[in-house]
C-alpha positions as CSV (number, residue, x, y, z in Angstrom):
1,M,288.2,152.4,-47.2
2,P,286.1,155.2,-45.6
3,T,286.5,155.8,-41.9
4,A,283.8,156.6,-39.3
5,L,283.9,157.7,-35.7
6,I,280.9,157.0,-33.5
7,T,280.2,158.6,-30.1
8,G,277.7,156.6,-28.0
9,I,279.0,153.3,-29.6
10,T,278.0,151.3,-26.5
11,G,274.4,152.1,-26.9
12,Q,271.7,150.4,-28.9
13,D,272.1,152.6,-32.0
14,G,275.9,152.7,-31.8
15,L,276.1,148.9,-31.9
16,Y,273.7,148.6,-34.9
17,L,275.4,151.4,-36.8
18,A,278.9,150.0,-36.2
19,E,277.7,146.6,-37.6
20,L,276.2,148.3,-40.6
21,L,279.3,150.3,-41.4
22,L,281.6,147.4,-40.9
23,A,279.5,145.4,-43.4
24,K,279.9,148.3,-45.9
25,G,283.7,148.1,-45.6
26,Y,284.3,151.0,-43.2
27,D,287.1,151.4,-40.8
28,V,285.1,152.0,-37.7
29,H,286.2,153.8,-34.5
30,G,284.3,154.5,-31.4
31,V,284.5,157.0,-28.5
32,I,284.1,155.4,-25.1
33,R,283.9,157.3,-21.8
34,G,286.0,156.2,-18.9
35,Q,288.9,153.8,-18.5
36,N,286.7,151.1,-16.8
37,N,283.5,151.5,-18.8
38,P,281.4,148.4,-18.1
39,K,280.2,148.3,-21.7
40,R,283.6,148.2,-23.2
41,E,283.8,144.4,-23.1
42,L,280.4,144.2,-24.9
43,V,281.7,146.3,-27.8
44,E,285.0,144.4,-27.9
45,D,283.2,141.0,-27.9
46,L,280.5,142.0,-30.4
47,L,282.6,144.2,-32.7
48,P,286.3,143.2,-32.4
49,D,287.2,145.1,-35.6
50,V,286.1,148.5,-34.0
51,R,288.9,150.6,-32.6
52,L,288.0,152.4,-29.4
53,H,289.2,155.8,-28.2
54,H,288.8,157.3,-24.7
55,G,286.8,160.5,-24.9
56,D,284.0,162.6,-23.3
57,L,281.5,164.9,-24.9
58,T,282.1,167.4,-22.1
59,D,285.9,167.5,-22.8
60,M,286.7,169.0,-26.1
61,S,290.4,168.2,-25.9
62,S,289.6,164.5,-25.8
63,L,287.3,164.8,-28.8
64,I,290.1,166.6,-30.8
65,R,292.4,163.7,-29.9
66,A,289.9,161.1,-31.0
67,L,289.5,162.9,-34.3
68,R,293.3,163.2,-34.8
69,D,293.8,159.5,-34.0
70,S,291.0,158.2,-36.1
71,G,291.0,160.6,-39.1
72,P,287.4,160.1,-39.9
73,D,285.5,160.9,-43.1
74,E,282.2,160.7,-41.2
75,V,281.3,161.4,-37.5
76,Y,278.1,160.1,-35.9
77,N,277.2,161.8,-32.6
78,L,274.9,159.3,-30.8
79,G,276.3,160.0,-27.4
80,A,273.8,161.5,-24.9
81,V,272.2,161.1,-21.5
82,S,269.3,159.5,-23.3
83,F,266.9,158.3,-20.6
84,V,264.2,161.0,-20.6
85,A,263.0,160.4,-17.0
86,Y,266.5,160.8,-15.6
87,S,266.8,164.3,-17.2
88,W,264.5,165.7,-14.6
89,E,266.7,164.3,-11.8
90,N,269.9,165.7,-13.3
91,A,269.1,168.5,-15.7
92,P,272.6,170.1,-15.5
93,L,274.4,166.8,-16.5
94,T,271.8,166.2,-19.3
95,T,272.4,169.7,-20.6
96,D,276.2,169.4,-20.5
97,V,276.3,166.0,-22.3
98,T,273.2,166.0,-24.6
99,G,273.3,169.7,-25.4
100,K,276.7,171.3,-25.0
101,G,278.3,168.0,-26.0
102,V,277.1,168.6,-29.5
103,L,278.7,172.0,-29.6
104,N,282.0,170.6,-28.3
105,L,282.0,168.0,-31.0
106,L,281.1,170.4,-33.8
107,E,283.8,172.8,-32.7
108,A,286.3,170.0,-32.4
109,I,285.5,169.0,-36.0
110,R,285.8,172.6,-37.2
111,L,289.2,173.0,-35.6
112,H,290.3,169.6,-36.9
113,T,289.3,170.3,-40.5
114,G,290.7,173.8,-40.6
115,D,289.9,175.5,-44.0
116,R,288.2,172.3,-45.2
117,P,285.1,172.2,-43.0
118,E,283.2,170.0,-45.4
119,H,285.9,167.4,-45.3
120,V,284.3,165.5,-42.4
121,R,280.6,164.8,-42.6
122,F,278.7,165.0,-39.4
123,Y,275.5,163.3,-38.1
124,Q,273.6,164.6,-35.1
125,A,271.1,162.3,-33.3
126,S,268.1,164.6,-32.8
127,S,264.9,163.3,-31.3
128,S,261.2,163.4,-31.6
129,E,261.1,164.5,-27.9
130,M,262.0,167.9,-29.3
131,F,258.4,168.2,-30.5
132,G,257.1,167.7,-27.0
133,K,253.8,169.5,-26.7
134,V,253.1,168.9,-30.4
135,Q,251.7,171.7,-32.4
136,E,250.6,169.6,-35.4
137,S,250.2,166.0,-36.4
138,P,252.0,164.3,-37.9
139,Q,255.3,166.0,-37.1
140,H,257.7,166.9,-39.9
141,E,261.0,168.8,-40.3
142,R,259.2,172.2,-40.1
143,T,257.0,171.5,-37.1
144,L,257.5,174.0,-34.2
145,L,259.6,172.5,-31.5
146,W,258.1,172.6,-28.0
147,P,260.2,170.3,-25.7
148,R,258.7,169.1,-22.4
149,S,261.7,167.7,-20.6
150,P,265.3,168.8,-19.9
151,Y,266.3,166.0,-22.4
152,G,264.1,167.5,-25.1
153,V,265.4,171.0,-24.5
154,S,269.0,169.8,-24.7
155,K,268.3,168.0,-28.0
156,V,266.8,171.2,-29.4
157,F,270.0,173.1,-28.5
158,G,272.1,170.4,-30.3
159,H,269.8,170.4,-33.3
160,H,269.9,174.1,-33.8
161,M,273.7,174.2,-33.2
162,T,274.1,171.6,-36.0
163,I,272.0,173.7,-38.4
164,N,274.1,176.8,-37.4
165,Y,277.4,175.1,-38.0
166,R,276.1,173.9,-41.4
167,E,275.0,177.4,-42.4
168,S,277.8,179.4,-40.7
169,Y,280.9,177.3,-41.6
170,G,279.8,175.2,-44.6
171,M,280.0,171.9,-42.7
172,H,278.3,168.8,-44.1
173,A,276.1,168.5,-41.0
174,S,272.8,166.6,-40.8
175,S,270.3,166.0,-38.1
176,G,268.2,162.9,-38.0
177,I,265.0,163.6,-36.0
178,L,264.4,160.0,-35.0
179,F,261.1,158.9,-33.5
180,N,261.2,156.1,-30.9
181,H,263.1,153.2,-32.1
182,E,263.6,150.0,-30.1
183,S,265.3,146.6,-30.2
184,P,266.4,143.7,-28.0
185,R,269.5,146.0,-27.3
186,R,267.4,148.7,-25.7
187,G,268.4,149.5,-22.1
188,P,266.2,147.9,-19.5
189,E,265.2,151.3,-18.0
190,F,263.2,152.2,-21.2
191,V,259.5,151.3,-21.0
192,T,259.5,149.0,-24.1
193,R,262.3,146.8,-22.8
194,K,260.9,147.0,-19.3
195,I,257.7,145.5,-20.8
196,S,259.4,142.8,-22.9
197,Q,261.6,141.6,-20.0
198,A,258.7,141.5,-17.6
199,V,256.5,139.6,-20.1
200,A,259.2,137.0,-20.6
201,R,259.6,136.6,-16.8
202,I,255.8,136.5,-16.2
203,K,255.5,133.8,-18.9
204,L,258.2,131.8,-17.3
205,G,256.7,132.2,-13.8
206,L,259.6,134.3,-12.5
207,Q,257.6,137.5,-12.0
208,D,254.0,138.3,-11.2
209,E,253.7,142.1,-11.5
210,L,254.7,144.9,-13.9
211,V,254.6,148.4,-12.6
212,L,254.3,151.3,-15.1
213,G,253.3,154.9,-15.3
214,N,251.1,156.4,-18.0
215,L,249.6,153.7,-20.2
216,D,247.9,156.1,-22.7
217,A,251.0,157.9,-24.0
218,E,251.3,157.2,-27.8
219,R,254.5,156.8,-29.7
220,D,255.7,156.1,-33.2
221,W,257.8,153.0,-32.7
222,G,260.2,151.5,-35.2
223,F,263.2,149.1,-35.2
224,A,266.6,150.6,-34.4
225,G,268.3,148.4,-37.0
226,D,266.2,150.1,-39.7
227,Y,266.9,153.6,-38.4
228,V,270.7,153.5,-38.4
229,E,270.5,152.9,-42.1
230,A,268.9,156.3,-42.4
231,M,271.8,157.9,-40.5
232,W,274.2,156.5,-43.0
233,L,272.1,157.6,-46.0
234,M,272.0,161.2,-44.8
235,L,275.8,161.4,-44.9
236,Q,275.9,160.0,-48.5
237,Q,273.9,163.0,-49.8
238,P,275.7,165.9,-51.5
239,H,274.6,168.4,-48.8
240,G,273.7,168.2,-45.2
241,D,270.1,168.5,-44.2
242,D,267.5,167.5,-41.5
243,Y,265.2,164.5,-41.8
244,V,262.4,163.0,-39.8
245,I,262.8,159.2,-39.5
246,A,259.6,157.5,-38.4
247,T,257.0,154.8,-39.3
248,G,254.0,157.1,-39.6
249,E,252.1,154.9,-37.2
250,T,251.3,155.5,-33.5
251,H,250.6,153.1,-30.7
252,S,249.9,153.5,-27.0
253,I,251.7,151.8,-24.2
254,R,248.4,149.7,-23.9
255,H,248.9,148.6,-27.5
256,F,252.5,147.6,-26.7
257,L,251.2,145.6,-23.7
258,D,248.6,143.9,-25.9
259,A,251.1,142.8,-28.5
260,A,253.7,141.7,-26.0
261,F,251.4,139.6,-23.8
262,H,249.6,138.2,-26.8
263,H,252.9,136.9,-28.1
264,V,253.2,134.7,-25.1
265,G,249.6,133.6,-25.1
266,I,248.2,135.9,-22.4
267,E,245.2,137.9,-23.7
268,D,244.2,139.7,-20.4
269,W,247.2,141.4,-18.9
270,S,245.3,143.6,-16.5
271,R,245.9,141.3,-13.6
272,Y,249.7,141.6,-14.1
273,V,250.1,145.4,-14.7
274,R,249.8,148.1,-12.0
275,Q,250.2,151.9,-12.5
276,D,252.2,153.9,-10.0
277,E,252.5,157.7,-9.8
278,R,256.2,157.5,-9.3
279,F,256.6,156.5,-13.0
280,M,254.5,159.5,-14.3
281,R,256.4,162.3,-16.1
282,P,256.2,165.8,-14.6
283,A,255.3,167.0,-18.1
284,E,254.0,164.3,-20.4
285,V,254.4,164.1,-24.2
286,D,251.0,162.6,-25.1
287,R,251.3,161.7,-28.7
288,L,254.1,161.5,-31.3
289,I,253.7,160.4,-34.9
290,G,256.2,161.3,-37.6
291,D,256.0,162.2,-41.3
292,A,259.0,160.7,-43.0
293,S,258.0,161.8,-46.5
294,K,261.2,163.7,-47.0
295,A,263.4,160.7,-46.0
296,R,261.4,158.5,-48.4
297,E,261.8,160.9,-51.3
298,V,265.4,162.1,-50.8
299,L,267.1,159.2,-49.1
300,G,264.9,156.3,-50.5
301,W,264.5,155.1,-46.9
302,K,261.5,153.3,-45.4
303,P,261.1,151.1,-42.3
304,R,261.2,147.3,-42.9
305,V,260.1,145.9,-39.5
306,S,256.5,146.4,-38.5
307,F,255.2,147.2,-35.0
308,P,254.0,143.6,-34.3
309,E,257.3,142.2,-35.6
310,L,259.3,144.6,-33.4
311,V,257.4,143.6,-30.2
312,A,257.7,139.9,-31.0
313,L,261.4,140.3,-31.7
314,M,262.0,142.0,-28.3
315,V,259.9,139.5,-26.3
316,E,261.5,136.5,-28.1
317,A,265.0,137.8,-27.3
318,D,264.1,138.3,-23.6
319,L,262.5,134.9,-23.4
320,E,265.7,133.3,-24.7
321,A,267.9,135.5,-22.5
322,T,265.9,134.7,-19.4
323,Q,265.7,130.9,-20.1
324,N,269.5,130.9,-20.6
325,G,270.3,133.1,-17.6
326,W,271.9,135.8,-19.7
């Protein structure tokens, strides 16, 4: 039975990845921050077979303990301060967790494995936000990185550190440059979930306005459940490498609104949606679209859930949750 250790297990990706690995027969462990983490109960209820360890990406000694106690064959680093807008409010914390946290975990693994650095396979959750002010479209593994937020800058640091540990120490270390991926488990602070929740409440007569920022930003949106499979596939390869994971399609916030409101029978959403400068980014990323050719050819990966299916899935989940008072 292979063993996996996941940081960020309480997040959207961590939950889907843990489910996938358990289904494949893994012994799954998760790192959770804080004794009274409010999401601990969610993990324990949803994934009772996962064993949790207290740890913090800013505290290397806690990571070494988690590695010692779990003895993993694979480590998936999904932990981060992941809400891009918040990174402008607290750039130092974002840097410590999302950037330096990667270095702490890589170094902890190096110390844990001793003279067998390839013994533990490592996955780093890189991000399409690293491309920022995009220099070419679509973006692939060799596209110049030009981040436009403290979050994006921190992800670039972690991405290059992962490459450096692979090249310097012979670690089996891979980075998945994942483009936007969503699901009903997405946090309510993210724009896609903010939309799906509001559309459900508007349909049920519980809300009459949705306030957003830039409606013209374009993203390559996929389903998180599809994307975690790519993470696992990377660590099954003979050598570590970097892969773009994306659908190859781009849609604007307006398109997302079209699909979400259409799903509940509202064709003209303009009377419900208002823009507010407070929700505009200081430095916007206008358009992201990924070229996942390498992942298709090497990993045999491709997305299964289409954009309309993804939006419908999220709206339906929030309709059910709202109706049942969840």
